[in-house]
Residue, then its C-alpha position, 0 to 999 in steps of 0.5 A: m333429120a331423123s325418122i322413125t318405123i312405127r310397127n304394130l299400128d292399129d289400123g283404126i289409129k291410122r284411120q284415126l289419124k288421117m282423120r285428124a289430118v285430113d281436119h288439119g289440112r296436113s299430111m298424115e305424117e306432118e299430124v304425126r309431127q305436130i302431134l310428138r312437137e305437143a308430146v315433148g312441148q317443142a313450138p311448130a314451125p311457123a306455117n307458110l302464108g299460103e298454107s294458113i290462107h289456104r285452109r282458113f278459107a277452104s271451108l267456103g270453097g272455091v271461087d270461079l272467076d270470068l278472067p278475061p282474055r289475055e292481050v298483046m302488051p302494048d310496047a311501052p311508051r317512047f321519049d326520043 
């Protein structure tokens, strides 16, 4: 994959990119890649299912579950 460097980027633009990335649940670099994909008409790569689910429900907040204590697994049954 290719890399590019953008020099003399206005601080306000960088700040807006960072905020936009947070809103979309992406890194700033991924946000810029997405903007460039949209600008040149390339379809985005398929999203990771786990990340998609996380983004969809992130605004609802997390849940703390009471987990039962771990126990030693019983031996498998023997049929001899």
